[in-house]
N, C-alpha and C positions, 0 to 999 in steps of 0.2 A: 504494500500500500504506500502510495506516494505521500510524503510529509507535506504539510501545508505551512506556508509562511505565516507567522503570527503578526496580525495587524494590531498595533498599539492604538492607532487612530488613523484618520484618513491620510496623514502625512508620514507616519513612521511604521516601518516593518522591521521585524527582528528575524533574521534567518541564519545567523552565524552558527547556531547550535544544530541546525538541520543538516541531514546528510545531503551530499551532492546528488542532483537529479541526473540520471543517465539521459543523454541525447541519442547517442548511438555508440557502437564499439569505439572506445578510445576518446570519447568526448563526454564531459559532464558539465553541469552548470549549477550555479547558486543564484537565486533571485535576490537582489539587493533592494531594488525599488521597483514597484509595479504600480504605476500611476497612469491615469487616462492619457496624459499627453506625452509621457516618456517612460522608458523602462531602463533599468541598469541591472546587468547580470555579470557575474564572473564566470568566464568560460575556461574550462580546464581541458588540456589536450595531452595525450600520450605522444611521445616522439614518433615522427613519421606519418602521423595522421594529417590528412589534408581535406579541404573543402573543395567542392566543384566551383568553377567560376560562375558568378551570378551577379545580378543587379536587381534593385527593387526601388520602389517609390518612397523609401524612408531614408532620411539622413541619419548617419551614425558616426560615432567616434569611438576610438579604442585607446586604452592605456595599458601597456605591457607591465604586468606585475612580476612575472618570473619566466624563466626559460628564454628560448629564442624562436622567433617565427619569421618565415619568409612570407612577406605580404606583397600581393600583386594588386595594384590599383591602376586600372586601365592598362597601359602598356609598360608601366614601371614596376620593377621588382626591387624590394629592399629587405634586408635581414634586420629585424628589430629585436631589442632586448629590454630588460627591466628599465623602467623610467621613460621609455620612448612612447610616443603617442601619435595618432594620425586621425584624419577625418575621412569619411567616406560619403561624398555627396550623393544625393538621391540619383539613381539611374546609372551610376558608374559601376562597370563590371569589376569585380574584385574576388579574391580568394586568399586563403592562408594555408601554409604548410608548417607544421610544427617541426622545427629543426632540433630543439632540445625541450624535453618535457617542461610544461609551464602553464601559465594562465594569463588572461588579460581581462580587463573590465570593458564591457561593451555597453555603450549608451545609445539607445535608439529613440529618436524623436517619432512619436506616433501621430504627429499633426495635432489636430484639435481634439484628439482622443476619440475620433469616430471609430465605429466598429470595424470598418474595413481595414484601416491601418493597424489596429490592435490585433485583429485576427491574423493579419499577414505576419506579424512578429511573434505571436504567442507560442507557436509550436517549436520554435528554436531549433529546427532540424533541417532546414533546406540545405541542399548541398552536402548534407552530412549523413543522410540515411543510406541504406544499402541499395536503394532504388536509383540513386544518382539523378534525381529529377531536377537538379539545378536550383530552382527557387519556387517560391509561391508559399512557403511556410517559413516562419520565424527566422532565427539566426543562431549562430554559434561559430562564427568565423574562427 
């Protein structure tokens, strides 16, 4: 049974004590903030795990907590480590490959909190499932 994030009030959630939620083999997440207009998750990868290239209608930003990740944004590839951050504009094709086991914080703007943007993000597994469908579901870069 999946653990639920404890909501203290409409602005504060407590998830640090919760187990990581599996996304697919080699990827887990921890929900940090789940608000109508944005979400913040920590995404954990095993070494060698990669996402499919994908783009979507949501702007995102990431902050590397640990490990090393090869990040592709449009036609550029960079290897990023702890303390590095980047922005993913809406519609830009992107992917990540974990070079050294680690995690990053992923912030996703859900627009005005409308159901379409939220539904697109909430599954957190596009490009990460075993079906290789590219996108249409959440995130876990």
